[in-house]
PQR file of N, CA, C, O and H, with PARSE charges and radii, in Angstrom:
ATOM      1  N   MET A   1     192.400  35.465  57.568 -0.4000 1.5000
ATOM      2  CA  MET A   1     193.573  35.061  56.967 -0.0000 2.0000
ATOM      3  C   MET A   1     193.900  35.539  55.264  0.5500 1.7000
ATOM      4  O   MET A   1     193.044  35.374  54.396 -0.5500 1.4000
ATOM      5  N   CYS A   2     194.650  35.871  55.103 -0.4000 1.5000
ATOM      6  CA  CYS A   2     195.308  36.682  53.708 -0.0000 2.0000
ATOM      7  C   CYS A   2     194.730  35.931  52.344  0.5500 1.7000
ATOM      8  O   CYS A   2     195.796  35.703  51.773 -0.5500 1.4000
ATOM      9  H   CYS A   2     195.346  36.005  55.809  0.4000 1.0000
ATOM     10  N   ILE A   3     194.124  35.626  51.836 -0.4000 1.5000
ATOM     11  CA  ILE A   3     194.015  34.824  50.546 -0.0000 2.0000
ATOM     12  C   ILE A   3     195.032  34.733  49.820  0.5500 1.7000
ATOM     13  O   ILE A   3     195.272  33.585  49.447 -0.5500 1.4000
ATOM     14  H   ILE A   3     193.258  35.811  52.300  0.4000 1.0000
ATOM     15  N   CYS A   4     195.909  35.731  49.388 -0.4000 1.5000
ATOM     16  CA  CYS A   4     197.117  35.763  48.584 -0.0000 2.0000
ATOM     17  C   CYS A   4     197.553  34.351  48.812  0.5500 1.7000
ATOM     18  O   CYS A   4     197.639  33.512  47.916 -0.5500 1.4000
ATOM     19  H   CYS A   4     195.714  36.664  49.692  0.4000 1.0000
ATOM     20  N   ILE A   5     197.824  34.148  50.076 -0.4000 1.5000
ATOM     21  CA  ILE A   5     199.334  32.914  49.805 -0.0000 2.0000
ATOM     22  C   ILE A   5     198.673  31.744  48.974  0.5500 1.7000
ATOM     23  O   ILE A   5     199.554  30.904  48.795 -0.5500 1.4000
ATOM     24  H   ILE A   5     197.755  34.830  50.804  0.4000 1.0000
ATOM     25  N   ASN A   6     197.733  31.423  48.513 -0.4000 1.5000
ATOM     26  CA  ASN A   6     197.105  30.613  47.313 -0.0000 2.0000
ATOM     27  C   ASN A   6     196.890  31.225  46.325  0.5500 1.7000
ATOM     28  O   ASN A   6     195.845  30.935  45.742 -0.5500 1.4000
ATOM     29  H   ASN A   6     197.017  32.106  48.659  0.4000 1.0000
ATOM     30  N   CYS A   7     197.581  32.081  45.855 -0.4000 1.5000
ATOM     31  CA  CYS A   7     197.395  33.063  44.425 -0.0000 2.0000
ATOM     32  C   CYS A   7     198.602  32.835  43.879  0.5500 1.7000
ATOM     33  O   CYS A   7     199.668  32.737  44.488 -0.5500 1.4000
ATOM     34  H   CYS A   7     198.430  32.316  46.329  0.4000 1.0000
ATOM     35  N   ARG A   8     198.381  32.734  42.483 -0.4000 1.5000
ATOM     36  CA  ARG A   8     199.121  32.816  41.228 -0.0000 2.0000
ATOM     37  C   ARG A   8     199.941  33.657  41.333  0.5500 1.7000
ATOM     38  O   ARG A   8     201.112  33.423  41.035 -0.5500 1.4000
ATOM     39  H   ARG A   8     197.516  32.814  41.988  0.4000 1.0000
ATOM     40  N   HIS A   9     199.455  35.079  41.870 -0.4000 1.5000
ATOM     41  CA  HIS A   9     200.249  36.121  41.417 -0.0000 2.0000
ATOM     42  C   HIS A   9     201.060  36.935  42.548  0.5500 1.7000
ATOM     43  O   HIS A   9     201.726  37.970  42.530 -0.5500 1.4000
ATOM     44  H   HIS A   9     198.504  35.269  42.111  0.4000 1.0000
ATOM     45  N   ILE A  10     200.758  36.145  43.385 -0.4000 1.5000
ATOM     46  CA  ILE A  10     201.920  36.587  44.662 -0.0000 2.0000
ATOM     47  C   ILE A  10     203.206  37.444  44.456  0.5500 1.7000
ATOM     48  O   ILE A  10     203.308  38.569  44.944 -0.5500 1.4000
ATOM     49  H   ILE A  10     200.217  35.304  43.399  0.4000 1.0000
ATOM     50  N   HIS A  11     204.094  36.910  43.777 -0.4000 1.5000
ATOM     51  CA  HIS A  11     205.324  37.047  43.473 -0.0000 2.0000
ATOM     52  C   HIS A  11     205.412  38.441  42.781  0.5500 1.7000
ATOM     53  O   HIS A  11     206.433  39.129  42.815 -0.5500 1.4000
ATOM     54  H   HIS A  11     204.011  35.996  43.380  0.4000 1.0000
ATOM     55  N   ASN A  12     204.164  38.832  42.097 -0.4000 1.5000
ATOM     56  CA  ASN A  12     204.310  40.238  41.158 -0.0000 2.0000
ATOM     57  C   ASN A  12     203.501  41.148  42.057  0.5500 1.7000
ATOM     58  O   ASN A  12     204.089  42.229  42.081 -0.5500 1.4000
ATOM     59  H   ASN A  12     203.335  38.273  42.069  0.4000 1.0000
ATOM     60  N   CYS A  13     202.480  41.186  42.761 -0.4000 1.5000
ATOM     61  CA  CYS A  13     201.308  41.655  43.113 -0.0000 2.0000
ATOM     62  C   CYS A  13     201.620  42.566  43.780  0.5500 1.7000
ATOM     63  O   CYS A  13     202.458  42.561  44.682 -0.5500 1.4000
ATOM     64  H   CYS A  13     202.002  40.308  42.741  0.4000 1.0000
ATOM     65  N   LYS A  14     200.566  44.009  43.164 -0.4000 1.5000
ATOM     66  CA  LYS A  14     201.245  45.372  44.529 -0.0000 2.0000
ATOM     67  C   LYS A  14     200.659  45.707  45.452  0.5500 1.7000
ATOM     68  O   LYS A  14     201.030  46.627  46.182 -0.5500 1.4000
ATOM     69  H   LYS A  14     199.886  44.013  42.432  0.4000 1.0000
ATOM     70  N   THR A  15     199.324  44.842  45.663 -0.4000 1.5000
ATOM     71  CA  THR A  15     198.235  45.048  46.648 -0.0000 2.0000
ATOM     72  C   THR A  15     199.127  43.564  47.981  0.5500 1.7000
ATOM     73  O   THR A  15     199.293  43.569  49.201 -0.5500 1.4000
ATOM     74  H   THR A  15     199.023  44.095  45.070  0.4000 1.0000
ATOM     75  N   TYR A  16     199.476  42.504  46.851 -0.4000 1.5000
ATOM     76  CA  TYR A  16     200.422  41.700  48.328 -0.0000 2.0000
ATOM     77  C   TYR A  16     201.506  42.356  49.025  0.5500 1.7000
ATOM     78  O   TYR A  16     201.793  42.258  50.218 -0.5500 1.4000
ATOM     79  H   TYR A  16     199.342  42.500  45.860  0.4000 1.0000
ATOM     80  N   HIS A  17     202.190  43.182  47.933 -0.4000 1.5000
ATOM     81  CA  HIS A  17     203.281  44.200  48.470 -0.0000 2.0000
ATOM     82  C   HIS A  17     203.008  45.137  49.581  0.5500 1.7000
ATOM     83  O   HIS A  17     203.616  45.340  50.632 -0.5500 1.4000
ATOM     84  H   HIS A  17     201.958  43.261  46.964  0.4000 1.0000
ATOM     85  N   PHE A  18     201.891  45.676  49.056 -0.4000 1.5000
ATOM     86  CA  PHE A  18     201.056  46.750  50.380 -0.0000 2.0000
ATOM     87  C   PHE A  18     201.223  45.873  51.794  0.5500 1.7000
ATOM     88  O   PHE A  18     201.890  45.866  52.829 -0.5500 1.4000
ATOM     89  H   PHE A  18     201.397  45.511  48.202  0.4000 1.0000
ATOM     90  N   ILE A  19     200.330  45.260  51.231 -0.4000 1.5000
ATOM     91  CA  ILE A  19     199.804  44.248  52.858 -0.0000 2.0000
ATOM     92  C   ILE A  19     201.157  43.827  53.545  0.5500 1.7000
ATOM     93  O   ILE A  19     201.164  44.136  54.737 -0.5500 1.4000
ATOM     94  H   ILE A  19     199.788  45.266  50.391  0.4000 1.0000
ATOM     95  N   ASP A  20     202.304  43.202  53.109 -0.4000 1.5000
ATOM     96  CA  ASP A  20     203.284  42.355  53.389 -0.0000 2.0000
ATOM     97  C   ASP A  20     203.799  43.878  54.219  0.5500 1.7000
ATOM     98  O   ASP A  20     203.669  43.826  55.442 -0.5500 1.4000
ATOM     99  H   ASP A  20     202.298  42.951  52.141  0.4000 1.0000
ATOM    100  N   LYS A  21     204.331  45.124  53.682 -0.4000 1.5000
ATOM    101  CA  LYS A  21     204.686  46.237  53.836 -0.0000 2.0000
ATOM    102  C   LYS A  21     204.037  46.609  55.421  0.5500 1.7000
ATOM    103  O   LYS A  21     204.643  47.109  56.369 -0.5500 1.4000
ATOM    104  H   LYS A  21     204.437  45.166  52.688  0.4000 1.0000
ATOM    105  N   GLN A  22     203.144  46.344  55.374 -0.4000 1.5000
ATOM    106  CA  GLN A  22     202.113  46.877  56.594 -0.0000 2.0000
ATOM    107  C   GLN A  22     202.383  46.254  57.735  0.5500 1.7000
ATOM    108  O   GLN A  22     202.362  46.935  58.760 -0.5500 1.4000
ATOM    109  H   GLN A  22     202.652  45.938  54.604  0.4000 1.0000
ATOM    110  N   HIS A  23     202.716  44.745  57.826 -0.4000 1.5000
ATOM    111  CA  HIS A  23     203.528  44.371  58.541 -0.0000 2.0000
ATOM    112  C   HIS A  23     204.566  43.725  58.839  0.5500 1.7000
ATOM    113  O   HIS A  23     204.805  42.699  59.476 -0.5500 1.4000
ATOM    114  H   HIS A  23     202.733  44.192  56.994  0.4000 1.0000
ATOM    115  N   ASN A  24     205.273  44.639  58.164 -0.4000 1.5000
ATOM    116  CA  ASN A  24     206.562  45.072  58.488 -0.0000 2.0000
ATOM    117  C   ASN A  24     207.428  44.066  58.024  0.5500 1.7000
ATOM    118  O   ASN A  24     208.609  44.059  58.370 -0.5500 1.4000
ATOM    119  H   ASN A  24     205.079  45.473  57.647  0.4000 1.0000
ATOM    120  N   HIS A  25     206.936  43.182  57.242 -0.4000 1.5000
ATOM    121  CA  HIS A  25     207.830  41.517  56.543 -0.0000 2.0000
ATOM    122  C   HIS A  25     208.123  42.221  54.963  0.5500 1.7000
ATOM    123  O   HIS A  25     208.147  41.589  53.908 -0.5500 1.4000
ATOM    124  H   HIS A  25     205.977  43.188  56.960  0.4000 1.0000
ATOM    125  N   LEU A  26     208.284  43.359  55.092 -0.4000 1.5000
ATOM    126  CA  LEU A  26     208.903  43.497  53.770 -0.0000 2.0000
ATOM    127  C   LEU A  26     210.156  43.104  53.739  0.5500 1.7000
ATOM    128  O   LEU A  26     210.904  43.247  54.706 -0.5500 1.4000
ATOM    129  H   LEU A  26     208.264  43.873  55.949  0.4000 1.0000
ATOM    130  N   LYS A  27     210.588  42.457  52.393 -0.4000 1.5000
ATOM    131  CA  LYS A  27     212.085  41.916  52.005 -0.0000 2.0000
ATOM    132  C   LYS A  27     212.551  42.594  51.004  0.5500 1.7000
ATOM    133  O   LYS A  27     211.821  42.985  50.093 -0.5500 1.4000
ATOM    134  H   LYS A  27     209.980  42.341  51.607  0.4000 1.0000
ATOM    135  N   ILE A  28     213.813  42.814  51.053 -0.4000 1.5000
ATOM    136  CA  ILE A  28     214.633  43.654  50.171 -0.0000 2.0000
ATOM    137  C   ILE A  28     214.390  42.451  49.009  0.5500 1.7000
ATOM    138  O   ILE A  28     214.553  41.233  48.936 -0.5500 1.4000
ATOM    139  H   ILE A  28     214.406  42.497  51.793  0.4000 1.0000
ATOM    140  N   CYS A  29     213.953  43.428  48.240 -0.4000 1.5000
ATOM    141  CA  CYS A  29     213.897  42.440  46.605 -0.0000 2.0000
ATOM    142  C   CYS A  29     213.880  43.584  45.383  0.5500 1.7000
ATOM    143  O   CYS A  29     213.111  44.524  45.186 -0.5500 1.4000
ATOM    144  H   CYS A  29     213.821  44.418  48.300  0.4000 1.0000
ATOM    145  N   SER A  30     215.033  43.117  44.659 -0.4000 1.5000
ATOM    146  CA  SER A  30     214.865  43.920  43.518 -0.0000 2.0000
ATOM    147  C   SER A  30     213.893  43.557  42.598  0.5500 1.7000
ATOM    148  O   SER A  30     214.184  43.732  41.414 -0.5500 1.4000
ATOM    149  H   SER A  30     215.658  42.353  44.819  0.4000 1.0000
ATOM    150  N   GLU A  31     212.882  43.124  42.847 -0.4000 1.5000
ATOM    151  CA  GLU A  31     211.755  42.260  41.533 -0.0000 2.0000
ATOM    152  C   GLU A  31     210.846  43.800  41.358  0.5500 1.7000
ATOM    153  O   GLU A  31     210.995  44.602  42.279 -0.5500 1.4000
ATOM    154  H   GLU A  31     212.646  42.982  43.808  0.4000 1.0000
ATOM    155  N   GLU A  32     210.177  44.090  40.514 -0.4000 1.5000
ATOM    156  CA  GLU A  32     209.556  45.007  40.549 -0.0000 2.0000
ATOM    157  C   GLU A  32     207.833  44.535  40.475  0.5500 1.7000
ATOM    158  O   GLU A  32     207.722  43.575  39.713 -0.5500 1.4000
ATOM    159  H   GLU A  32     210.057  43.439  39.765  0.4000 1.0000
ATOM    160  N   TYR A  33     207.238  44.726  40.739 -0.4000 1.5000
ATOM    161  CA  TYR A  33     205.881  44.289  41.388 -0.0000 2.0000
ATOM    162  C   TYR A  33     204.838  45.335  40.559  0.5500 1.7000
ATOM    163  O   TYR A  33     204.667  46.497  40.929 -0.5500 1.4000
ATOM    164  H   TYR A  33     207.328  45.506  41.358  0.4000 1.0000
ATOM    165  N   LYS A  34     203.971  44.568  39.033 -0.4000 1.5000
ATOM    166  CA  LYS A  34     204.051  44.782  38.083 -0.0000 2.0000
ATOM    167  C   LYS A  34     202.310  44.508  38.186  0.5500 1.7000
ATOM    168  O   LYS A  34     201.504  45.122  37.486 -0.5500 1.4000
ATOM    169  H   LYS A  34     204.109  43.625  38.732  0.4000 1.0000
ATOM    170  N   PHE A  35     202.056  43.799  38.876 -0.4000 1.5000
ATOM    171  CA  PHE A  35     200.506  43.223  38.682 -0.0000 2.0000
ATOM    172  C   PHE A  35     199.705  43.822  39.790  0.5500 1.7000
ATOM    173  O   PHE A  35     199.950  43.726  40.993 -0.5500 1.4000
ATOM    174  H   PHE A  35     202.711  43.300  39.444  0.4000 1.0000
ATOM    175  N   SER A  36     198.680  44.477  39.202 -0.4000 1.5000
ATOM    176  CA  SER A  36     197.532  45.219  39.700 -0.0000 2.0000
ATOM    177  C   SER A  36     196.222  44.597  39.913  0.5500 1.7000
ATOM    178  O   SER A  36     195.439  44.791  38.984 -0.5500 1.4000
ATOM    179  H   SER A  36     198.481  44.555  38.225  0.4000 1.0000
ATOM    180  N   PRO A  37     195.885  44.071  40.652 -0.5600 1.5000
ATOM    181  CA  PRO A  37     194.574  43.073  40.735  0.2800 2.0000
ATOM    182  C   PRO A  37     193.603  43.948  40.571  0.5500 1.7000
ATOM    183  O   PRO A  37     193.793  45.117  40.905 -0.5500 1.4000
ATOM    184  N   LEU A  38     192.322  43.515  39.995 -0.4000 1.5000
ATOM    185  CA  LEU A  38     191.257  44.007  40.027 -0.0000 2.0000
ATOM    186  C   LEU A  38     190.226  43.754  41.236  0.5500 1.7000
ATOM    187  O   LEU A  38     190.164  42.660  41.796 -0.5500 1.4000
ATOM    188  H   LEU A  38     192.167  42.565  39.724  0.4000 1.0000
ATOM    189  N   LYS A  39     189.426  44.846  41.591 -0.4000 1.5000
ATOM    190  CA  LYS A  39     188.267  44.595  42.476 -0.0000 2.0000
ATOM    191  C   LYS A  39     188.685  43.934  44.090  0.5500 1.7000
ATOM    192  O   LYS A  39     188.080  43.002  44.619 -0.5500 1.4000
ATOM    193  H   LYS A  39     189.476  45.735  41.136  0.4000 1.0000
ATOM    194  N   THR A  40     189.383  44.372  44.447 -0.4000 1.5000
ATOM    195  CA  THR A  40     189.792  44.066  45.533 -0.0000 2.0000
ATOM    196  C   THR A  40     189.486  44.543  47.112  0.5500 1.7000
ATOM    197  O   THR A  40     189.190  45.705  47.391 -0.5500 1.4000
ATOM    198  H   THR A  40     189.875  45.130  44.018  0.4000 1.0000
ATOM    199  N   ILE A  41     189.594  43.547  48.028 -0.4000 1.5000
ATOM    200  CA  ILE A  41     188.511  44.488  49.453 -0.0000 2.0000
ATOM    201  C   ILE A  41     189.402  43.625  50.320  0.5500 1.7000
ATOM    202  O   ILE A  41     189.338  42.396  50.356 -0.5500 1.4000
ATOM    203  H   ILE A  41     189.835  42.604  47.801  0.4000 1.0000
ATOM    204  N   LEU A  42     190.317  44.450  51.083 -0.4000 1.5000
ATOM    205  CA  LEU A  42     191.292  44.437  52.659 -0.0000 2.0000
ATOM    206  C   LEU A  42     190.598  44.860  53.713  0.5500 1.7000
ATOM    207  O   LEU A  42     190.094  45.981  53.781 -0.5500 1.4000
ATOM    208  H   LEU A  42     190.368  45.449  51.054  0.4000 1.0000
ATOM    209  N   ASN A  43     190.534  44.031  54.553 -0.4000 1.5000
ATOM    210  CA  ASN A  43     190.085  44.109  56.051 -0.0000 2.0000
ATOM    211  C   ASN A  43     191.265  44.650  56.772  0.5500 1.7000
ATOM    212  O   ASN A  43     192.416  44.284  56.537 -0.5500 1.4000
ATOM    213  H   ASN A  43     190.944  43.121  54.498  0.4000 1.0000
ATOM    214  N   VAL A  44     190.949  45.493  57.614 -0.4000 1.5000
ATOM    215  CA  VAL A  44     192.112  45.912  58.655 -0.0000 2.0000
ATOM    216  C   VAL A  44     191.496  45.710  60.084  0.5500 1.7000
ATOM    217  O   VAL A  44     190.829  46.589  60.629 -0.5500 1.4000
ATOM    218  H   VAL A  44     190.013  45.791  57.805  0.4000 1.0000
ATOM    219  N   ASN A  45     191.725  44.668  60.570 -0.4000 1.5000
ATOM    220  CA  ASN A  45     191.345  44.341  62.318 -0.0000 2.0000
ATOM    221  C   ASN A  45     192.346  45.456  63.055  0.5500 1.7000
ATOM    222  O   ASN A  45     193.573  45.427  62.957 -0.5500 1.4000
ATOM    223  H   ASN A  45     192.267  43.953  60.127  0.4000 1.0000
ATOM    224  N   ILE A  46     191.540  46.498  63.854 -0.4000 1.5000
ATOM    225  CA  ILE A  46     192.633  47.241  65.080 -0.0000 2.0000
ATOM    226  C   ILE A  46     192.437  46.549  66.217  0.5500 1.7000
ATOM    227  O   ILE A  46     191.282  46.278  66.545 -0.5500 1.4000
ATOM    228  H   ILE A  46     190.544  46.521  63.933  0.4000 1.0000
ATOM    229  N   ASN A  47     193.422  46.183  66.937 -0.4000 1.5000
ATOM    230  CA  ASN A  47     193.269  45.781  67.941 -0.0000 2.0000
ATOM    231  C   ASN A  47     194.527  46.646  69.412  0.5500 1.7000
ATOM    232  O   ASN A  47     195.334  47.555  69.220 -0.5500 1.4000
ATOM    233  H   ASN A  47     194.361  46.402  66.671  0.4000 1.0000
ATOM    234  N   LYS A  48     194.321  46.144  70.326 -0.4000 1.5000
ATOM    235  CA  LYS A  48     195.038  46.661  71.220 -0.0000 2.0000
ATOM    236  C   LYS A  48     195.513  45.897  72.315  0.5500 1.7000
ATOM    237  O   LYS A  48     194.752  45.277  73.058 -0.5500 1.4000
ATOM    238  H   LYS A  48     193.665  45.405  70.481  0.4000 1.0000
ATOM    239  N   LYS A  49     197.146  45.926  72.481 -0.4000 1.5000
ATOM    240  CA  LYS A  49     198.056  45.196  73.208 -0.0000 2.0000
ATOM    241  C   LYS A  49     198.799  45.708  74.115  0.5500 1.7000
ATOM    242  O   LYS A  49     199.916  46.095  73.771 -0.5500 1.4000
ATOM    243  H   LYS A  49     197.764  46.429  71.877  0.4000 1.0000
ATOM    244  N   ASN A  50     198.492  45.810  75.137 -0.4000 1.5000
ATOM    245  CA  ASN A  50     199.915  46.847  76.179 -0.0000 2.0000
ATOM    246  C   ASN A  50     200.055  47.601  75.948  0.5500 1.7000
ATOM    247  O   ASN A  50     201.208  47.774  75.554 -0.5500 1.4000
ATOM    248  H   ASN A  50     197.585  45.496  75.416  0.4000 1.0000
ATOM    249  N   LYS A  51     199.126  48.854  75.918 -0.4000 1.5000
ATOM    250  CA  LYS A  51     198.830  50.300  75.310 -0.0000 2.0000
ATOM    251  C   LYS A  51     199.531  50.388  73.912  0.5500 1.7000
ATOM    252  O   LYS A  51     199.952  51.450  73.454 -0.5500 1.4000
ATOM    253  H   LYS A  51     198.189  48.713  76.238  0.4000 1.0000
ATOM    254  N   GLN A  52     199.615  49.233  73.300 -0.4000 1.5000
ATOM    255  CA  GLN A  52     199.668  49.591  71.653 -0.0000 2.0000
ATOM    256  C   GLN A  52     198.717  48.871  70.696  0.5500 1.7000
ATOM    257  O   GLN A  52     198.223  47.743  70.689 -0.5500 1.4000
ATOM    258  H   GLN A  52     199.272  48.370  73.672  0.4000 1.0000
ATOM    259  N   VAL A  53     198.618  50.275  69.633 -0.4000 1.5000
ATOM    260  CA  VAL A  53     197.785  49.649  69.163 -0.0000 2.0000
ATOM    261  C   VAL A  53     198.028  48.995  67.959  0.5500 1.7000
ATOM    262  O   VAL A  53     198.462  49.887  67.231 -0.5500 1.4000
ATOM    263  H   VAL A  53     199.019  51.191  69.638  0.4000 1.0000
ATOM    264  N   ILE A  54     198.000  47.949  67.321 -0.4000 1.5000
ATOM    265  CA  ILE A  54     197.897  46.931  66.145 -0.0000 2.0000
ATOM    266  C   ILE A  54     197.116  46.571  65.276  0.5500 1.7000
ATOM    267  O   ILE A  54     195.989  46.130  65.502 -0.5500 1.4000
ATOM    268  H   ILE A  54     197.647  47.224  67.913  0.4000 1.0000
ATOM    269  N   PHE A  55     197.778  46.762  63.834 -0.4000 1.5000
ATOM    270  CA  PHE A  55     196.533  46.471  62.821 -0.0000 2.0000
ATOM    271  C   PHE A  55     197.016  45.125  61.919  0.5500 1.7000
ATOM    272  O   PHE A  55     198.110  44.810  61.451 -0.5500 1.4000
ATOM    273  H   PHE A  55     198.693  47.121  63.650  0.4000 1.0000
ATOM    274  N   ASP A  56     196.008  44.636  61.903 -0.4000 1.5000
ATOM    275  CA  ASP A  56     195.993  43.356  61.073 -0.0000 2.0000
ATOM    276  C   ASP A  56     195.266  43.119  59.244  0.5500 1.7000
ATOM    277  O   ASP A  56     194.062  43.038  58.998 -0.5500 1.4000
ATOM    278  H   ASP A  56     195.119  44.893  62.283  0.4000 1.0000
ATOM    279  N   TRP A  57     196.186  43.065  58.396 -0.4000 1.5000
ATOM    280  CA  TRP A  57     195.957  43.532  57.372 -0.0000 2.0000
ATOM    281  C   TRP A  57     195.404  42.567  56.793  0.5500 1.7000
ATOM    282  O   TRP A  57     195.797  41.574  57.405 -0.5500 1.4000
ATOM    283  H   TRP A  57     197.164  43.130  58.595  0.4000 1.0000
ATOM    284  N   ASP A  58     194.577  42.180  55.801 -0.4000 1.5000
ATOM    285  CA  ASP A  58     193.983  40.987  55.136 -0.0000 2.0000
ATOM    286  C   ASP A  58     193.457  41.024  53.657  0.5500 1.7000
ATOM    287  O   ASP A  58     192.526  41.828  53.711 -0.5500 1.4000
ATOM    288  H   ASP A  58     194.257  42.987  55.304  0.4000 1.0000
ATOM    289  N   LEU A  59     193.559  40.609  52.461 -0.4000 1.5000
ATOM    290  CA  LEU A  59     193.110  40.818  51.505 -0.0000 2.0000
ATOM    291  C   LEU A  59     191.763  39.725  51.424  0.5500 1.7000
ATOM    292  O   LEU A  59     192.057  38.531  51.372 -0.5500 1.4000
ATOM    293  H   LEU A  59     194.315  39.956  52.418  0.4000 1.0000
ATOM    294  N   LYS A  60     190.533  40.042  51.414 -0.4000 1.5000
ATOM    295  CA  LYS A  60     189.466  39.308  51.679 -0.0000 2.0000
ATOM    296  C   LYS A  60     189.160  39.132  50.400  0.5500 1.7000
ATOM    297  O   LYS A  60     188.899  37.938  50.259 -0.5500 1.4000
ATOM    298  H   LYS A  60     190.295  41.013  51.457  0.4000 1.0000
ATOM    299  N   GLU A  61     189.064  39.656  49.477 -0.4000 1.5000
ATOM    300  CA  GLU A  61     188.179  39.824  47.921 -0.0000 2.0000
ATOM    301  C   GLU A  61     188.570  40.404  47.169  0.5500 1.7000
ATOM    302  O   GLU A  61     188.570  41.631  47.266 -0.5500 1.4000
ATOM    303  H   GLU A  61     189.276  40.626  49.592  0.4000 1.0000
ATOM    304  N   CYS A  62     189.255  39.520  45.702 -0.4000 1.5000
ATOM    305  CA  CYS A  62     190.174  39.608  44.537 -0.0000 2.0000
ATOM    306  C   CYS A  62     189.618  39.219  43.317  0.5500 1.7000
ATOM    307  O   CYS A  62     189.369  38.035  43.092 -0.5500 1.4000
ATOM    308  H   CYS A  62     189.255  38.523  45.623  0.4000 1.0000
ATOM    309  N   SER A  63     189.404  40.090  42.525 -0.4000 1.5000
ATOM    310  CA  SER A  63     188.613  39.590  41.441 -0.0000 2.0000
ATOM    311  C   SER A  63     189.410  38.737  40.250  0.5500 1.7000
ATOM    312  O   SER A  63     188.953  38.022  39.358 -0.5500 1.4000
ATOM    313  H   SER A  63     189.606  41.052  42.708  0.4000 1.0000
ATOM    314  N   SER A  64     191.512  39.285  40.768 -0.4000 1.5000
ATOM    315  CA  SER A  64     192.209  38.722  39.920 -0.0000 2.0000
ATOM    316  C   SER A  64     192.789  37.348  40.323  0.5500 1.7000
ATOM    317  O   SER A  64     193.560  36.732  39.587 -0.5500 1.4000
ATOM    318  H   SER A  64     191.883  39.866  41.493  0.4000 1.0000
ATOM    319  N   PHE A  65     192.333  36.846  41.668 -0.4000 1.5000
ATOM    320  CA  PHE A  65     192.675  35.988  42.517 -0.0000 2.0000
ATOM    321  C   PHE A  65     192.344  34.771  41.547  0.5500 1.7000
ATOM    322  O   PHE A  65     191.284  34.505  40.982 -0.5500 1.4000
ATOM    323  H   PHE A  65     191.707  37.346  42.266  0.4000 1.0000
ATOM    324  N   THR A  66     193.893  33.936  41.517 -0.4000 1.5000
ATOM    325  CA  THR A  66     193.720  32.731  40.897 -0.0000 2.0000
ATOM    326  C   THR A  66     194.226  31.268  41.276  0.5500 1.7000
ATOM    327  O   THR A  66     195.387  30.901  41.096 -0.5500 1.4000
ATOM    328  H   THR A  66     194.755  34.152  41.977  0.4000 1.0000
ATOM    329  N   GLU A  67     193.342  30.571  41.757 -0.4000 1.5000
ATOM    330  CA  GLU A  67     194.051  30.117  43.032 -0.0000 2.0000
ATOM    331  C   GLU A  67     195.462  29.105  42.345  0.5500 1.7000
ATOM    332  O   GLU A  67     195.518  28.664  41.198 -0.5500 1.4000
ATOM    333  H   GLU A  67     192.399  30.869  41.903  0.4000 1.0000
ATOM    334  N   GLU A  68     196.383  28.952  43.315 -0.4000 1.5000
ATOM    335  CA  GLU A  68     197.239  28.178  42.854 -0.0000 2.0000
ATOM    336  C   GLU A  68     198.105  27.567  44.281  0.5500 1.7000
ATOM    337  O   GLU A  68     199.335  27.610  44.293 -0.5500 1.4000
ATOM    338  H   GLU A  68     196.337  29.311  44.248  0.4000 1.0000
ATOM    339  N   PRO A  69     197.197  26.917  45.640 -0.5600 1.5000
ATOM    340  CA  PRO A  69     198.251  26.817  46.324  0.2800 2.0000
ATOM    341  C   PRO A  69     199.394  26.594  46.879  0.5500 1.7000
ATOM    342  O   PRO A  69     200.111  25.908  46.151 -0.5500 1.4000
ATOM    343  N   GLY A  70     199.881  26.894  47.892 -0.4000 1.5000
ATOM    344  CA  GLY A  70     201.459  26.666  48.115 -0.0000 2.0000
ATOM    345  C   GLY A  70     202.263  27.344  47.172  0.5500 1.7000
ATOM    346  O   GLY A  70     203.448  27.067  47.359 -0.5500 1.4000
ATOM    347  H   GLY A  70     199.298  27.451  48.483  0.4000 1.0000
ATOM    348  N   TYR A  71     202.080  28.137  46.216 -0.4000 1.5000
ATOM    349  CA  TYR A  71     202.873  28.994  45.299 -0.0000 2.0000
ATOM    350  C   TYR A  71     203.698  29.986  45.802  0.5500 1.7000
ATOM    351  O   TYR A  71     204.742  30.412  45.309 -0.5500 1.4000
ATOM    352  H   TYR A  71     201.118  28.362  46.064  0.4000 1.0000
ATOM    353  N   TRP A  72     203.023  30.387  47.045 -0.4000 1.5000
ATOM    354  CA  TRP A  72     203.763  31.724  47.285 -0.0000 2.0000
ATOM    355  C   TRP A  72     205.188  30.665  48.279  0.5500 1.7000
ATOM    356  O   TRP A  72     205.756  31.135  49.265 -0.5500 1.4000
ATOM    357  H   TRP A  72     202.175  30.040  47.445  0.4000 1.0000
ATOM    358  N   LEU A  73     205.367  29.841  47.946 -0.4000 1.5000
ATOM    359  CA  LEU A  73     206.708  28.869  49.185 -0.0000 2.0000
ATOM    360  C   LEU A  73     207.659  28.640  47.946  0.5500 1.7000
ATOM    361  O   LEU A  73     208.771  28.213  48.254 -0.5500 1.4000
ATOM    362  H   LEU A  73     204.906  29.460  47.144  0.4000 1.0000
ATOM    363  N   PHE A  74     207.353  28.908  46.179 -0.4000 1.5000
ATOM    364  CA  PHE A  74     208.220  28.879  45.620 -0.0000 2.0000
ATOM    365  C   PHE A  74     208.880  30.484  45.011  0.5500 1.7000
ATOM    366  O   PHE A  74     208.000  31.332  45.155 -0.5500 1.4000
ATOM    367  H   PHE A  74     206.449  29.255  45.929  0.4000 1.0000
ATOM    368  N   ASN A  75     209.838  30.932  44.547 -0.4000 1.5000
ATOM    369  CA  ASN A  75     210.477  32.085  44.236 -0.0000 2.0000
ATOM    370  C   ASN A  75     210.326  31.960  42.526  0.5500 1.7000
ATOM    371  O   ASN A  75     210.715  30.905  42.024 -0.5500 1.4000
ATOM    372  H   ASN A  75     210.553  30.242  44.430  0.4000 1.0000
ATOM    373  N   GLU A  76     209.929  32.716  41.889 -0.4000 1.5000
ATOM    374  CA  GLU A  76     209.984  32.636  40.553 -0.0000 2.0000
ATOM    375  C   GLU A  76     211.453  33.097  39.815  0.5500 1.7000
ATOM    376  O   GLU A  76     211.571  33.048  38.590 -0.5500 1.4000
ATOM    377  H   GLU A  76     209.613  33.573  42.297  0.4000 1.0000
TER
END
């Protein structure tokens, strides 16, 4: 699971926006993603299902992580 959902920076983070885009969950948003986190580690799992390759992207480590559980539920 991506640690981003419990991070205070989720709404303006470039890395989270990238991961969301990879999952095809990209929302149309006029907000500019200005926050660039430091020292991130992404994990990509590659699975095959019915002759289709599926990539699952997760952020495992981030030096900029600031814990704020449930913050992703609220829009700024």
